[in-house]
VEXPA-798211 format. One line per 8 residues: their letters; for each residue x, y, z of N, C-alpha, C. Coordinates in pm, 1 decimal, decimal comma. Atoms other than C-alpha are relative to their C-alpha. Example, Ala and Ser with C-alpha at 12.3 -4.5 7.8 and 13.67 -1.06 7.14 Angstrom:
BEGIN
AS> 89,0:-119,0:0,0:1230,0:-450,0:780,0:90,0:120,0:0,0  -82,0:-119,0:-6,0:1367,0:-106,0:714,0:-77,0:109,0:73,0 $
end
This chain:
BEGIN
XXXXXXXX> 84,7:-116,3:0,0:0,0:0,0:0,0:90,4:124,1:0,0  -81,1:-121,3:8,9:136,8:342,7:-89,9:-13,3:83,5:127,2  4,3:-87,3:-118,0:211,8:607,8:171,6:-127,3:83,0:3,9  122,4:-81,7:6,0:-81,1:819,7:52,0:-119,9:-84,0:42,4  111,7:88,0:-34,8:-322,2:526,8:75,6:4,7:-35,0:148,6  -14,8:34,8:-141,8:-183,5:427,5:416,5:-43,4:116,5:89,5  38,1:-119,0:-75,9:-227,0:785,1:542,7:-151,6:16,5:0,7  146,2:-13,3:8,0:-587,8:792,9:420,9:-69,0:-106,0:86,3 $
XXXXXXXX> 57,2:107,9:-80,1:-664,7:456,4:580,3:18,5:30,2:148,3  -26,3:-33,0:-140,4:-500,9:563,0:907,3:-91,6:110,9:49,5  88,4:-111,0:-36,4:-706,1:884,0:907,9:-142,1:-51,2:26,2  135,0:54,3:-15,7:-1032,9:694,0:861,6:-7,7:-87,5:125,4  -0,2:86,4:-117,7:-938,7:437,0:1125,9:8,9:80,9:129,6  -8,3:-86,4:-118,1:-846,7:714,7:1372,6:-136,9:61,8:29,9  135,0:-55,1:-19,0:-1189,6:872,3:1317,7:-93,4:-106,7:56,7  83,6:110,4:-49,9:-1356,6:534,7:1370,7:34,0:-30,0:145,6 $
XXXXXXXX> -43,3:22,7:-138,4:-1151,9:491,3:1689,2:-63,3:102,4:94,2  62,2:-104,5:-81,7:-1283,1:823,3:1823,1:-147,7:-29,7:24,1  142,3:30,5:-11,8:-1641,2:721,1:1753,7:-20,2:-121,0:90,7  13,9:121,8:-81,9:-1592,0:376,4:1908,9:25,9:29,2:146,9  -28,5:-35,6:-139,0:-1439,6:525,1:2222,8:-120,2:71,1:62,0  119,4:-69,7:-48,2:-1746,1:750,4:2255,5:-112,0:-100,0:28,4  101,3:103,9:-22,0:-1971,6:447,7:2221,0:28,7:-72,1:131,0  -37,4:65,7:-124,6:-1778,2:287,6:2506,3:-36,6:80,3:122,5 $
XXXXXXXX> 33,9:-86,0:-112,8:-1851,7:585,9:2728,2:-149,3:0,1:29,3  143,4:-13,6:-24,5:-2227,5:606,3:2676,9:-71,5:-135,2:3,0  69,7:128,5:-9,5:-2384,9:273,5:2576,1:76,8:-104,6:81,5  -76,8:89,7:-85,1:-2098,9:87,6:2744,0:99,7:-86,6:-75,4  -107,5:78,0:60,3:-1811,4:-152,3:2683,7:-48,1:-113,4:-90,3  50,2:107,5:85,3:-2026,4:-430,3:2536,3:-29,7:52,1:-140,3  30,0:-60,8:129,6:-2149,6:-201,4:2260,6:129,3:37,1:-72,5  -128,5:-37,7:60,2:-1796,8:-74,1:2203,3:70,0:-121,6:-59,7 $
XXXXXXXX> -64,7:122,4:50,4:-1659,1:-427,5:2168,5:-68,1:-51,8:-125,3  74,2:47,5:117,5:-1934,6:-520,2:1923,6:34,2:83,5:-123,1  -33,3:-88,5:112,1:-1858,8:-216,9:1706,6:143,6:-25,3:-46,7  -139,7:27,1:36,1:-1482,8:-283,7:1718,7:13,3:-129,5:-79,6  -6,2:129,0:69,4:-1533,2:-644,6:1615,7:-55,8:12,8:-141,3  62,4:-17,9:131,8:-1761,7:-541,7:1331,2:92,1:78,6:-93,1  -92,4:-78,7:82,2:-1510,0:-282,7:1209,8:118,5:-83,1:-49,5  -111,8:85,3:41,4:-1238,6:-548,1:1198,0:-35,9:-87,8:-118,7 $
XXXXXXXX> 36,8:98,0:102,9:-1433,8:-785,0:975,9:-85,9:56,4:-112,4  94,4:-51,4:99,9:-1667,6:-558,0:781,7:31,5:143,8:-38,5  -33,4:-135,4:46,8:-1481,8:-256,2:651,0:62,2:-9,3:-138,1  -58,6:-9,9:133,7:-1390,9:-154,7:301,1:45,0:144,4:-21,1  -51,8:-131,9:33,1:-1189,9:138,0:168,8:-9,4:17,8:-151,0  19,7:-27,1:141,5:-1298,5:279,8:-164,5:65,8:131,9:-36,5  -66,7:-122,8:43,9:-1100,3:537,2:-359,9:-32,4:26,1:-146,0  21,0:-45,2:139,2:-1175,0:732,9:-675,6:-111,7:-74,8:-71,0 $
XXXXXXXX> 108,2:74,1:65,1:-1503,0:555,9:-742,3:-84,2:89,2:-91,2  70,1:-90,4:90,5:-1627,6:866,1:-923,1:58,1:-8,2:-141,8  -64,7:16,1:130,6:-1388,8:775,7:-1208,6:-7,8:-145,2:-44,4  -5,9:139,9:46,3:-1376,2:466,8:-1429,3:119,4:-70,9:65,5  -105,0:75,7:-67,0:-1174,3:196,4:-1254,3:68,8:-94,1:-98,3  -77,4:90,2:86,0:-898,0:2,9:-1426,6:85,8:-88,7:88,9  -79,4:93,9:-79,9:-732,7:-310,0:-1288,2:149,2:21,8:-15,4  -143,7:-16,6:22,7:-397,6:-201,9:-1430,6:60,6:116,6:78,4 $
XXXXXXXX> -54,6:-104,9:-87,0:-364,2:89,0:-1183,7:-10,3:-46,3:144,8  2,6:39,7:-141,6:-288,0:55,8:-811,8:-134,1:33,1:64,2  125,2:-43,3:-62,3:-589,2:258,9:-701,4:-118,2:-77,9:-56,5  111,4:71,0:63,8:-817,6:91,3:-952,2:-10,3:-143,6:46,2  4,0:140,7:-40,4:-719,6:-263,5:-866,5:-36,0:-14,3:147,3  32,6:5,2:-143,3:-736,8:-193,4:-491,7:-148,5:28,9:21,8  141,0:-35,7:-16,7:-1079,1:-29,1:-523,3:-90,8:-110,6:-52,6  78,7:111,7:53,8:-1212,5:-310,5:-741,4:-0,8:-115,5:99,7 $
XXXXXXXX> -9,8:105,7:-100,9:-1088,0:-559,3:-482,7:-88,7:31,2:120,2  82,5:-40,8:-113,7:-1259,3:-362,2:-204,5:-149,7:-6,0:-34,4  139,9:11,9:42,6:-1585,1:-345,6:-405,2:-43,7:-146,3:1,3  30,1:143,3:-4,6:-1570,1:-724,4:-442,9:-17,6:-44,9:145,5  11,7:26,9:-143,3:-1515,2:-742,9:-66,5:-136,5:44,1:51,7  128,7:-54,4:-41,7:-1821,3:-524,1:-11,4:-114,9:-89,4:-47,0  104,8:88,8:51,4:-2034,6:-747,1:-234,5:-5,1:-130,5:79,0  -3,5:121,8:-81,2:-1919,7:-1052,8:-37,8:-61,4:23,6:137,7 $
XXXXXXXX> 59,5:-33,3:-129,8:-2011,3:-879,9:288,9:-152,1:6,9:-9,7  145,0:-11,8:20,4:-2356,4:-798,8:153,9:-61,5:-137,3:-22,3  50,5:133,2:31,7:-2401,0:-1150,2:20,2:-9,5:-88,1:125,0  -0,3:81,0:-121,5:-2316,0:-1304,6:358,7:-102,7:47,2:102,6  102,2:-50,7:-91,2:-2577,3:-1088,6:533,0:-131,7:-65,2:-38,4  118,5:77,5:34,7:-2860,1:-1338,7:529,0:-125,2:64,6:56,2  115,8:-64,6:-60,9:-3096,3:-1172,9:771,2:45,7:110,8:92,7  -31,2:-114,6:-85,2:-3108,5:-856,4:971,9:13,1:-44,8:145,2 $
XXXXXXXX> -20,9:32,8:-140,8:-2975,4:-881,2:1324,9:-116,6:51,2:83,5  107,2:-40,3:-89,1:-3237,5:-865,4:1598,4:53,9:102,2:99,5  -39,6:-102,1:-96,1:-3218,9:-556,1:1813,7:-42,8:-41,5:138,8  35,7:26,1:-138,8:-3213,8:-596,1:2188,6:-102,6:101,8:44,6  97,4:-91,9:-56,3:-3494,7:-443,5:2385,1:74,5:105,9:80,5  -68,7:-106,0:-74,1:-3391,2:-108,7:2526,6:-96,9:65,1:98,1  79,0:-67,2:-102,8:-3508,4:74,3:2833,6:65,1:134,3:27,8  -61,2:-128,6:-34,7:-3461,5:439,5:2930,0:81,2:-14,5:128,4 $
XXXXXXXX> -83,4:4,0:-120,2:-3186,9:491,8:3184,1:-60,4:87,4:108,2  46,8:-79,5:-113,6:-3283,1:612,0:3527,9:98,7:113,9:22,1  -93,0:-109,9:-25,1:-3139,6:951,3:3618,5:95,9:-38,2:112,9  -98,9:27,4:-103,7:-2823,4:937,8:3827,7:-46,7:63,6:130,1  37,6:-54,1:-131,0:-2866,6:995,0:4199,2:48,1:142,7:14,6  -37,2:-137,9:-25,4:-2868,8:1359,1:4291,6:-9,1:90,3:-121,8  12,3:-81,8:121,8:-2916,7:1472,7:3931,1:-142,8:-8,9:-49,1  138,5:4,7:47,7:-3264,6:1570,7:3818,8:-4,3:-45,5:-146,4 $
XXXXXXXX> 17,0:44,0:137,9:-3393,6:1413,9:3501,5:-32,3:121,2:-86,9  26,8:-109,9:93,0:-3379,4:1660,0:3214,6:-43,7:-59,1:-133,1  42,4:50,0:131,5:-3568,9:1608,8:2888,3:109,1:29,7:-102,1  -99,6:-25,4:104,5:-3358,6:1589,4:2571,3:-8,6:143,6:-49,8  -5,3:-139,0:48,1:-3251,9:1920,6:2418,0:-106,3:30,6:-105,9  93,7:-27,0:107,6:-3488,6:1880,3:2125,2:-144,6:2,3:49,2  133,8:0,8:-55,2:-3789,5:1849,9:2356,0:-54,6:142,6:7,0  63,8:-132,0:-6,8:-4039,0:2138,9:2353,0:-46,3:32,0:139,6 $
X> 44,8:-24,0:-137,7:-4111,1:2103,4:2724,5:99,9:82,1:76,1 $
end
């Protein structure tokens, strides 16, 4: 992988790391671990897909390979994962419950 491609991949992964760390803070470590695991096995990096792709170029062959990866990921998704039942969190002790910012109350 070229230095430019590596830099772009590192940038995207650093952004994903920031988001995953935030998930670990609010929903919790189980959610964070699930997201991390999913990112390891189900990520693709696409470049220059607005242009015609050619297998004889580095970017083209890499992007074509990643598109094939994406199709395989989609193909292996047989059914939608079931969502766990969620419950509102109780307010922390000593802190009054405040409605979300978008509430009109």
